[in-house]
SEKE-151725 format. One line per 3 residues: for each residue x, y, z of N, C-alpha, C. Coordinates in nm, 4 decimals. Layout:
N
X:Y:Z:X:Y:Z:X:Y:Z | ... $
END
This chain:
231
14.9984:30.7865:10.7506:14.9091:30.7057:10.6673:14.8847:30.7793:10.5362 | 14.9090:30.7010:10.4266:14.8892:30.7647:10.2974:14.7524:30.7320:10.2401 | 14.6971:30.8368:10.1872:14.5683:30.8165:10.1212:14.5845:30.8393:9.9717 $
14.5080:30.7764:9.8892:14.5140:30.7930:9.7424:14.3910:30.7319:9.6773 | 14.3938:30.7407:9.5462:14.2794:30.6829:9.4744:14.3322:30.6173:9.3480 | 14.2635:30.5208:9.2994:14.3013:30.4462:9.1784:14.2328:30.5086:9.0568 $
14.3140:30.5337:8.9557:14.2592:30.5874:8.8316:14.1958:30.4767:8.7481 | 14.0780:30.5088:8.6944:14.0114:30.4123:8.6045:14.0754:30.4183:8.4659 | 14.1314:30.3090:8.4216:14.1953:30.3007:8.2907:14.1003:30.2313:8.1923 $
14.0615:30.3071:8.0884:13.9732:30.2500:7.9867:14.0564:30.2110:7.8647 | 14.0168:30.1064:7.7908:14.0887:30.0593:7.6718:14.0091:29.9511:7.6017 | 14.0701:29.8984:7.4925:14.0065:29.7940:7.4137:14.0810:29.6637:7.4341 $
14.0041:29.5633:7.4450:14.0656:29.4313:7.4541:14.1039:29.3827:7.3150 | 14.1849:29.2807:7.3096:14.2291:29.2256:7.1814:14.1110:29.1725:7.1001 | 14.0170:29.1135:7.1649:13.8995:29.0603:7.0949:13.8195:29.1736:7.0313 $
13.8046:29.2858:7.1049:13.7309:29.3994:7.0500:13.8008:29.4564:6.9272 | 13.9330:29.4639:6.9313:14.0080:29.5162:6.8163:13.9910:29.4246:6.6962 | 13.9974:29.2943:6.7195:13.9813:29.1991:6.6096:13.8422:29.2114:6.5476 $
13.7396:29.2229:6.6324:13.6031:29.2369:6.5818:13.5883:29.3665:6.5015 | 13.6471:29.4766:6.5530:13.6386:29.6048:6.4821:13.7074:29.5970:6.3462 | 13.8241:29.5339:6.3403:13.8947:29.5192:6.2123:13.8158:29.4327:6.1149 $
13.7509:29.3282:6.1691:13.6694:29.2426:6.0825:13.5519:29.3210:6.0240 | 13.4859:29.4007:6.1077:13.3746:29.4824:6.0585:13.4213:29.5845:5.9552 | 13.5382:29.6463:5.9829:13.5931:29.7425:5.8875:13.6249:29.6750:5.7541 $
13.6792:29.5540:5.7605:13.7086:29.4806:5.6376:13.5828:29.4489:5.5584 | 13.4770:29.4126:5.6289:13.3513:29.3833:5.5614:13.2946:29.5079:5.4937 | 13.3046:29.6225:5.5621:13.2547:29.7474:5.5033:13.3346:29.7837:5.3796 $
13.4677:29.7730:5.3883:13.5533:29.8048:5.2730:13.5235:29.7099:5.1567 | 13.5053:29.5811:5.1873:13.4754:29.4835:5.0822:13.3422:29.5141:5.0153 | 13.2425:29.5551:5.0954:13.1122:29.5883:5.0376:13.1219:29.7114:4.9487 $
13.1993:29.8126:4.9943:13.2161:29.9333:4.9133:13.2882:29.9004:4.7828 | 13.3934:29.8202:4.7916:13.4680:29.7848:4.6695:13.3819:29.7034:4.5737 | 13.3022:29.6116:4.6301:13.2154:29.5305:4.5456:13.1128:29.6176:4.4728 $
13.0537:29.7135:4.5451:12.9564:29.8033:4.4821:13.0234:29.8888:4.3760 | 13.1427:29.9380:4.4049:13.2154:30.0199:4.3080:13.2505:29.9396:4.1834 | 13.2917:29.8140:4.2013:13.3257:29.7290:4.0871:13.2037:29.7031:3.9995 $
13.0877:29.6806:4.0633:12.9648:29.6583:3.9864:12.9290:29.7827:3.9058 | 12.9439:29.9017:3.9687:12.9128:30.0262:3.8985:13.0063:30.0464:3.7792 | 13.1353:30.0223:3.7994:13.2326:30.0397:3.6913:13.2064:29.9409:3.5789 $
13.1778:29.8151:3.6157:13.1516:29.7139:3.5147:13.0241:29.7463:3.4365 | 12.9208:29.7900:3.5076:12.7975:29.8274:3.4391:12.8163:29.9478:3.3491 | 12.8943:30.0460:3.3961:12.9209:30.1636:3.3138:12.9981:30.1273:3.1883 $
13.0980:30.0392:3.2034:13.1763:29.9971:3.0870:13.0898:29.9226:2.9868 | 13.0050:29.8338:3.0369:12.9161:29.7591:2.9479:12.8183:29.8514:2.8768 | 12.7654:29.9493:2.9516:12.6737:30.0445:2.8894:12.7405:30.1273:2.7811 $
12.8643:30.1699:2.8065:12.9380:30.2459:2.7055:12.9669:30.1607:2.5822 | 13.0006:30.0337:2.6045:13.0245:29.9446:2.4911:12.8978:29.9246:2.4092 | 12.7845:29.9075:2.4780:12.6582:29.8896:2.4065:12.6219:30.0155:2.3286 $
12.6412:30.1329:2.3903:12.6108:30.2584:2.3209:12.7010:30.2776:2.2002 | 12.8298:30.2443:2.2155:12.9231:30.2565:2.1032:12.8865:30.1609:1.9908 | 12.8448:30.0395:2.0276:12.8061:29.9421:1.9252:12.6838:29.9883:1.8475 $
12.5846:30.0424:1.9189:12.4643:30.0930:1.8522:12.4987:30.2098:1.7612 | 12.5881:30.2976:1.8078:12.6285:30.4117:1.7262:12.7014:30.3657:1.6003 | 12.7873:30.2638:1.6130:12.8573:30.2112:1.4951:12.7580:30.1515:1.3966 $
12.6554:30.0843:1.4480:12.5530:30.0284:1.3600:12.4847:30.1400:1.2800 | 12.4476:30.2465:1.3498:12.3790:30.3571:1.2827:12.4687:30.4206:1.1770 | 12.5957:30.4406:1.2114:12.6888:30.5012:1.1161:12.7068:30.4122:0.9948 $
12.7221:30.2806:1.0176:12.7418:30.1878:0.9062:12.6218:30.1872:0.8124 | 12.5015:30.1757:0.8690:12.3803:30.1714:0.7866:12.3594:30.3037:0.7157 | 12.3792:30.4142:0.7882:12.3600:30.5457:0.7273:12.4594:30.5694:0.6140 $
12.5822:30.5235:0.6283:12.6839:30.5410:0.5239:12.6456:30.4649:0.3973 | 12.5985:30.3427:0.4131:12.5565:30.2641:0.2959:12.4378:30.3301:0.2280 | 12.3397:30.3743:0.3082:12.2218:30.4403:0.2514:12.2603:30.5657:0.1742 $
12.3441:30.6493:0.2339:12.3826:30.7748:0.1694:12.4552:30.7492:0.0382 | 12.5457:30.6515:0.0381:12.6206:30.6221:-0.0841:12.5281:30.5709:-0.1944 | 12.4343:30.4835:-0.1597:12.3440:30.4275:-0.2608:12.2544:30.5345:-0.3213 $
12.2067:30.6276:-0.2402:12.1187:30.7319:-0.2932:12.1944:30.8312:-0.3807 | 12.3280:30.8267:-0.3762:12.4099:30.9166:-0.4590:12.4734:30.8443:-0.5771 | 12.4314:30.7201:-0.6029:12.4919:30.6416:-0.7111:12.4695:30.7082:-0.8458 $
12.5654:30.6900:-0.9360:12.5585:30.7494:-1.0695:12.5895:30.6425:-1.1742 | 12.5284:30.6605:-1.2916:12.5525:30.5694:-1.4037:12.5346:30.6460:-1.5335 | 12.6322:30.6336:-1.6241:12.6282:30.7028:-1.7533:12.6498:30.6020:-1.8647 $
12.5583:30.6013:-1.9584:12.5658:30.5046:-2.0686:12.6865:30.5278:-2.1575 | 12.7364:30.6514:-2.1618:12.8481:30.6816:-2.2502:12.9806:30.6259:-2.1983 | 12.9856:30.5845:-2.0718:13.1112:30.5359:-2.0134:13.0822:30.4218:-1.9164 $
13.0127:30.3197:-1.9660:12.9687:30.2122:-1.8777:13.0845:30.1304:-1.8217 | 13.1965:30.1254:-1.8897:13.3080:30.0460:-1.8399:13.3659:30.1029:-1.7097 | 13.3465:30.2321:-1.6870:13.3948:30.2941:-1.5638:13.2837:30.3161:-1.4608 $
13.1581:30.2994:-1.5018:13.0451:30.3180:-1.4115:12.9787:30.1849:-1.3761 | 13.0544:30.0797:-1.3743:12.9969:29.9478:-1.3459:12.9425:29.9420:-1.2029 | 12.8338:29.8680:-1.1877:12.7717:29.8446:-1.0576:12.7929:29.6972:-1.0249 $
12.8753:29.6714:-0.9229:12.9127:29.5342:-0.8879:12.8593:29.5027:-0.7492 | 12.7844:29.3937:-0.7380:12.7296:29.3506:-0.6091:12.7344:29.1982:-0.6027 | 12.7936:29.1470:-0.4960:12.8063:29.0023:-0.4783:12.7733:28.9651:-0.3344 $
12.6871:28.8664:-0.3173:12.6596:28.8100:-0.1861:12.7559:28.6942:-0.1612 | 12.7448:28.6340:-0.0435:12.8311:28.5212:-0.0119:12.8979:28.5381:0.1226 | 13.0057:28.4626:0.1445:13.0779:28.4693:0.2716:13.1474:28.6035:0.2908 $
13.1957:28.6626:0.1816:13.2612:28.7926:0.1876:13.1972:28.8834:0.0826 | 13.0762:28.9322:0.1098:13.0020:29.0123:0.0114:13.0721:29.1434:-0.0214 | 13.0430:29.1941:-0.1417:13.1037:29.3178:-0.1904:12.9984:29.3999:-0.2626 $
13.0061:29.5307:-0.2444:12.9181:29.6241:-0.3136:13.0028:29.7412:-0.3597 | 13.0092:29.7643:-0.4933:13.0970:29.8672:-0.5483:13.0258:29.9417:-0.6602 | 13.0341:30.0766:-0.6559:12.9696:30.1590:-0.7576:13.0275:30.3000:-0.7500 $
12.9897:30.3836:-0.8459:13.0334:30.5235:-0.8508:12.9224:30.6100:-0.7940 | 12.9606:30.7086:-0.7140:12.8620:30.7959:-0.6507:12.9162:30.9379:-0.6421 | 12.8233:31.0331:-0.6435:12.8581:31.1742:-0.6222:12.8306:31.2044:-0.4756 $
12.9370:31.2085:-0.3949:12.9238:31.2095:-0.2500:12.9312:31.3511:-0.1938 | 12.8692:31.3685:-0.0785:12.8691:31.4982:-0.0123:12.9984:31.5179:0.0659 | 13.0194:31.6416:0.1111:13.1383:31.6727:0.1891:13.1357:31.6083:0.3278 $
13.0166:31.5708:0.3741:13.0050:31.5090:0.5061:13.0250:31.3583:0.5032 | 13.0420:31.3009:0.3854:13.0630:31.1576:0.3756:13.1969:31.1221:0.4409 | 13.2059:31.0051:0.5061:13.3308:30.9676:0.5738:13.4536:30.9786:0.4832 $
13.5565:31.0440:0.5343:13.6860:31.0622:0.4692:13.6818:31.1532:0.3466 | 13.5769:31.2306:0.3319:13.5706:31.3194:0.2165:13.6825:31.4228:0.2199 | 13.7282:31.4580:0.3396:13.8311:31.5600:0.3514:13.9609:31.5252:0.2816 $
13.9968:31.3988:0.2795:14.1245:31.3614:0.2189:14.1170:31.3563:0.0670 | 13.9970:31.3690:0.0101:13.9837:31.3645:-0.1356:13.9596:31.5022:-0.1969 | 13.9536:31.6060:-0.1138:13.9400:31.7408:-0.1663:13.8125:31.7603:-0.2460 $
13.8286:31.8124:-0.3679:13.7135:31.8421:-0.4541:13.6716:31.7240:-0.5401 | 13.7307:31.6099:-0.5204:13.6924:31.4911:-0.5978:13.5684:31.4288:-0.5337 | 13.4533:31.4857:-0.5631:13.3284:31.4394:-0.5025:13.2744:31.3140:-0.5699 $
13.3094:31.2923:-0.6961:13.2662:31.1715:-0.7665:13.3726:31.0640:-0.7434 | 13.3326:30.9611:-0.6704:13.4298:30.8579:-0.6340:13.3658:30.7193:-0.6462 | 13.4514:30.6217:-0.6642:13.4046:30.4827:-0.6560:13.4138:30.4390:-0.5112 $
13.3023:30.3911:-0.4581:13.2980:30.3421:-0.3206:13.2794:30.1910:-0.3228 | 13.3461:30.1256:-0.2313:13.3386:29.9798:-0.2229:13.3165:29.9393:-0.0780 | 13.2067:29.8724:-0.0527:13.1788:29.8136:0.0781:13.2078:29.6643:0.0698 $
13.2815:29.6121:0.1645:13.3146:29.4694:0.1616:13.3275:29.4162:0.3036 | 13.2949:29.2897:0.3194:13.3109:29.2202:0.4468:13.4383:29.1371:0.4390 | 13.5317:29.1650:0.5294:13.6629:29.1018:0.5253:13.7007:29.0518:0.6644 $
13.7943:28.9569:0.6725:13.8419:28.9131:0.8038:13.9078:29.0279:0.8790 | 13.8754:29.0401:1.0071:13.9318:29.1455:1.0898:14.0603:29.1026:1.1564 | 14.1213:29.1906:1.2358:14.2451:29.1555:1.3065:14.2251:29.0449:1.4084 $
14.1029:29.0310:1.4593:14.0729:28.9199:1.5492:14.0077:28.8086:1.4667 | 13.9352:28.7222:1.5299:13.8754:28.6077:1.4591:13.7475:28.6447:1.3854 | 13.6912:28.7629:1.4115:13.5655:28.8018:1.3495:13.5858:28.8688:1.2153 $
13.4733:28.9093:1.1550:13.4765:28.9804:1.0276:13.4302:29.1238:1.0492 | 13.4688:29.2114:0.9572:13.4325:29.3521:0.9691:13.3895:29.4070:0.8336 | 13.3007:29.5063:0.8403:13.2534:29.5745:0.7204:13.3384:29.6987:0.7002 $
13.4055:29.7077:0.5848:13.4969:29.8184:0.5594:13.4527:29.8964:0.4360 | 13.4983:30.0210:0.4295:13.4669:30.1113:0.3187:13.5968:30.1614:0.2574 | 13.6066:30.1492:0.1253:13.7193:30.2045:0.0507:13.6663:30.2997:-0.0559 $
13.7462:30.4022:-0.0859:13.7059:30.5005:-0.1851:13.8243:30.5379:-0.2729 | 13.7948:30.5755:-0.3952:13.8977:30.6279:-0.4849:13.8327:30.7291:-0.5783 | 13.8988:30.8408:-0.6041:13.8424:30.9381:-0.6995:13.8174:30.8716:-0.8345 $
13.7147:30.9156:-0.9001:13.6734:30.8556:-1.0271:13.7877:30.8594:-1.1281 | 13.8088:30.7459:-1.1938:13.9121:30.7274:-1.2963:14.0539:30.7329:-1.2404 | 14.0703:30.7200:-1.1093:14.2026:30.7154:-1.0483:14.2254:30.5795:-0.9841 $
14.3527:30.5413:-0.9738:14.3873:30.4138:-0.9123:14.3662:30.4204:-0.7611 | 14.3547:30.3024:-0.7026:14.3366:30.2945:-0.5581:14.4612:30.3438:-0.4857 | 14.4396:30.4228:-0.3827:14.5478:30.4692:-0.2971:14.5939:30.3533:-0.2074 $
14.7269:30.3432:-0.1892:14.7809:30.2330:-0.1075:14.7294:30.2420:0.0354 | 14.7263:30.3627:0.0898:14.6770:30.3795:0.2270:14.5303:30.3420:0.2375 | 14.4523:30.3737:0.1328:14.3105:30.3377:0.1337:14.2928:30.1868:0.1248 $
14.3793:30.1214:0.0527:14.3705:29.9758:0.0413:14.4063:29.9073:0.1720 | 14.5123:29.9545:0.2363:14.5615:29.8878:0.3565:14.4928:29.9348:0.4842 | 14.4384:30.0557:0.4820:14.3744:30.1109:0.6025:14.2374:30.1688:0.5674 $
14.1419:30.0844:0.5329:14.0077:30.1340:0.4996:13.9325:30.1784:0.6242 | 13.8189:30.2427:0.6017:13.7314:30.2819:0.7123:13.6566:30.1580:0.7611 | 13.6703:30.1267:0.8878:13.5991:30.0127:0.9465:13.4636:30.0619:0.9959 $
13.3577:30.0228:0.9261:13.2237:30.0687:0.9609:13.1602:29.9846:1.0713 | 13.1902:29.8559:1.0751:13.1296:29.7677:1.1755:13.2210:29.6489:1.1994 | 13.2252:29.6052:1.3240:13.3038:29.4885:1.3612:13.2111:29.3730:1.3997 $
13.2699:29.2555:1.4063:13.1955:29.1350:1.4440:13.0713:29.1182:1.3567 | 13.0917:29.1283:1.2244:12.9814:29.1163:1.1291:12.9499:28.9678:1.1084 | 12.8266:28.9317:1.1350:12.7828:28.7948:1.1167:12.7288:28.7712:0.9764 $
12.6648:28.8739:0.9191:12.6068:28.8555:0.7863:12.5767:28.9911:0.7240 | 12.5923:28.9969:0.5921:12.5566:29.1155:0.5146:12.5015:29.0666:0.3813 | 12.3700:29.0897:0.3611:12.3042:29.0382:0.2415:12.2356:29.1512:0.1668 $
12.2217:29.1310:0.0357:12.1567:29.2301:-0.0492:12.0556:29.1608:-0.1409 | 11.9416:29.2253:-0.1593:11.8408:29.1825:-0.2559:11.8144:29.2989:-0.3501 | 11.7958:29.2679:-0.4790:11.7832:29.3708:-0.5816:11.6495:29.3564:-0.6549 $
11.5809:29.4674:-0.6729:11.4524:29.4667:-0.7422:11.4783:29.4648:-0.8930 | 11.4363:29.3557:-0.9565:11.4622:29.3361:-1.0992:11.3331:29.3611:-1.1767 | 11.3310:29.4725:-1.2500:11.2112:29.5066:-1.3277:11.2035:29.4276:-1.4573 $
11.3082:29.3537:-1.4907:11.3078:29.2765:-1.6147:11.2344:29.1428:-1.5995 | 11.2055:29.1039:-1.4764:11.1310:28.9807:-1.4539:10.9822:29.0057:-1.4761 | 10.9114:28.9009:-1.5027:10.7673:28.9112:-1.5250:10.6962:28.8103:-1.4333 $
10.6386:28.8581:-1.3226:10.6352:28.9974:-1.2757:10.7674:29.0368:-1.2084 | 10.7936:29.1678:-1.1898:10.9163:29.2110:-1.1220:10.9252:29.1523:-0.9816 | 11.0469:29.1212:-0.9405:11.0662:29.0576:-0.8107:11.2093:29.0847:-0.7630 $
11.2346:29.0503:-0.6357:11.3689:29.0645:-0.5814:11.4551:28.9449:-0.6200 | 11.5823:28.9709:-0.6482:11.6798:28.8663:-0.6782:11.8005:28.8876:-0.5880 | 11.8712:28.7794:-0.5582:11.9888:28.7902:-0.4725:12.1185:28.7990:-0.5522 $
12.1078:28.8086:-0.6833:12.2255:28.8221:-0.7681:12.1967:28.9266:-0.8760 | 12.2846:29.0256:-0.8856:12.2662:29.1306:-0.9845:12.3739:29.1169:-1.0914 | 12.3343:29.0740:-1.2089:12.4288:29.0495:-1.3177:12.4363:29.1653:-1.4168 $
12.3455:29.2617:-1.4045:12.3439:29.3749:-1.4978:12.4386:29.4831:-1.4459 | 12.5674:29.4615:-1.4659:12.6669:29.5528:-1.4110:12.6630:29.6912:-1.4760 | 12.5992:29.7029:-1.5920:12.5881:29.8328:-1.6598:12.4547:29.9015:-1.6312 $
12.3879:29.8581:-1.5253:12.2569:29.9143:-1.4929:12.2388:29.9169:-1.3415 | 12.1780:30.0226:-1.2915:12.1510:30.0336:-1.1484:12.0161:29.9709:-1.1160 | 12.0083:29.8904:-1.0100:11.8764:29.8408:-0.9687:11.7961:29.9540:-0.9062 $
11.6667:29.9587:-0.9304:11.5866:30.0683:-0.8726:11.5738:30.0605:-0.7208 | 11.5776:29.9393:-0.6644:11.5646:29.9213:-0.5198:11.6655:29.8189:-0.4718 | 11.7202:29.8437:-0.3538:11.8091:29.7465:-0.2888:11.7629:29.7293:-0.1444 $
11.7413:29.6056:-0.1057:11.7105:29.5715:0.0327:11.8335:29.5030:0.0922 | 11.8987:29.5684:0.1860:12.0174:29.5065:0.2464:11.9939:29.4849:0.3955 | 12.0550:29.3808:0.4477:12.0447:29.3469:0.5895:12.1856:29.3325:0.6461 $
12.2023:29.3824:0.7669:12.3310:29.3763:0.8359:12.3091:29.3145:0.9728 | 12.3809:29.2062:0.9996:12.3702:29.1373:1.1288:12.5063:29.1380:1.1960 | 12.5103:29.1936:1.3173:12.6344:29.2001:1.3925:12.6318:29.0989:1.5062 $
12.7407:29.0974:1.5836:12.7533:29.0010:1.6920:12.6610:29.0307:1.8074 | 12.6822:28.9622:1.9192:12.5928:28.9717:2.0340:12.6017:29.1081:2.0993 | 12.4944:29.1441:2.1675:12.4848:29.2694:2.2405:12.5657:29.2578:2.3700 $
12.6543:29.3570:2.4020:12.7299:29.3486:2.5266:12.6427:29.3364:2.6504 | 12.5217:29.3942:2.6460:12.4324:29.3836:2.7608:12.3669:29.2473:2.7707 | 12.3587:29.1752:2.6585:12.2975:29.0422:2.6567:12.3849:28.9508:2.5717 $
12.4981:28.9046:2.6269:12.5943:28.8270:2.5475:12.5407:28.6944:2.4959 | 12.4341:28.6443:2.5551:12.3796:28.5164:2.5104:12.2734:28.5317:2.4017 | 12.2437:28.6552:2.3651:12.1422:28.6802:2.2630:12.2059:28.7437:2.1401 $
12.1602:28.7020:2.0233:12.2102:28.7594:1.8984:12.1563:28.9002:1.8816 | 12.2394:28.9878:1.8248:12.1954:29.1239:1.8007:12.0876:29.1257:1.6926 | 11.9971:29.2181:1.7020:11.8883:29.2273:1.6058:11.9421:29.2609:1.4670 $
11.8842:29.1993:1.3655:11.9256:29.2240:1.2280:11.8690:29.3584:1.1826 | 11.9533:29.4405:1.1211:11.9130:29.5713:1.0706:11.8853:29.5583:0.9218 | 11.7700:29.6019:0.8778:11.7309:29.5948:0.7360:11.6909:29.7329:0.6876 $
11.7326:29.7655:0.5658:11.6980:29.8933:0.5051:11.6634:29.8725:0.3578 | 11.5601:29.9437:0.3132:11.5212:29.9438:0.1722:11.5574:30.0805:0.1156 | 11.6421:30.0815:0.0135:11.6945:30.2059:-0.0428:11.6543:30.2162:-0.1890 $
11.6007:30.3316:-0.2257:11.5677:30.3588:-0.3652:11.6843:30.4314:-0.4302 | 11.7325:30.3787:-0.5407:11.8443:30.4368:-0.6126:11.7950:30.5267:-0.7254 | 11.8768:30.6241:-0.7662:11.8446:30.6993:-0.8874:11.8699:30.6101:-1.0080 $
11.7767:30.5203:-1.0343:11.8008:30.4086:-1.1245:11.8080:30.4473:-1.2714 | 11.7831:30.5727:-1.3045:11.7866:30.6143:-1.4441:11.9316:30.6345:-1.4871 | 11.9762:30.5567:-1.5831:12.1097:30.5727:-1.6381:12.1095:30.6888:-1.7365 $
12.1994:30.7827:-1.7153:12.2054:30.8988:-1.8032:12.2514:30.8540:-1.9413 | 12.1731:30.8786:-2.0433:12.2113:30.8316:-2.1768:12.3290:30.9090:-2.2319 | 12.3998:30.8452:-2.3267:12.5110:30.9120:-2.3915:12.4612:31.0164:-2.4899 $
12.5508:31.1014:-2.5303:12.5146:31.2070:-2.6246:12.4927:31.1465:-2.7620 | 12.3751:31.1694:-2.8166:12.3448:31.1185:-2.9503:12.4068:31.2097:-3.0550 | 12.4545:31.1520:-3.1643:12.5119:31.2382:-3.2683:12.4053:31.3295:-3.3261 $
12.4455:31.4495:-3.3580:12.3513:31.5472:-3.4127:12.3019:31.5014:-3.5487 | 12.1738:31.5180:-3.5768:12.1226:31.4739:-3.7068:12.1870:31.5516:-3.8213 | 12.2073:31.4803:-3.9319:12.2692:31.5436:-4.0480:12.1777:31.6526:-4.1033 $
12.2339:31.7652:-4.1427:12.1493:31.8729:-4.1920:12.0800:31.8337:-4.3230 | 11.9570:31.8725:-4.3349:11.8803:31.8422:-4.4558:11.9160:31.9440:-4.5628 | 11.9593:31.8980:-4.6777:11.9989:31.9937:-4.7824:11.8800:32.0751:-4.8293 $
11.9053:32.1987:-4.8580:11.8031:32.2913:-4.9076:11.7865:32.2718:-5.0561 | 11.6708:32.2232:-5.0981:11.6471:32.1933:-5.2383:11.5812:32.3106:-5.3112 | 11.5600:32.4198:-5.2423:11.4946:32.5311:-5.3106:11.5928:32.6089:-5.3988 $
END
């Protein structure tokens, strides 16, 4: 007579395996969903931070250039101050710029340059605010014309108001016709596209009031004729 014992065999049924795989899939899907939200939020935050930084750089560049504006009565044809509002506004003048001004490195010791800010169509459907520079009394560089510094993208509006002391009483005007004279004050506003964090809301309009060195340096007066000695 043989004696023996039966071994207990433990295992998983097909239903248990299917349930385990389903639970594992749900966990993986939840992890991926959370990771995607984090990545998307991080990307949006970086875009918003970059947009704010571009706004600051654009406004600071305009302010710095305006405070360095120059005008000389002896050479008004080369020191003209041109400002136009409209669909594609333009602001152009001569300034004595610092070494920290954008692209100063490529101009060497030519610190006195004509700077031009203009709103132009961008590579996409929006408009952009660009900066061009040329050393004083020199022609525009081809590379500067074709590849200007892009200060801001998706520009919705750029407006300028000028303090006119010739009015009685003095007041702001939206058109500056005195190209041979610097306005003492300029109020400019820059409006960009929507905020990446709030795509349905318009970005806040940035406004700055800048005081210019409005005194035009007079030309050299001819020396008075010597008075003859009658003694």
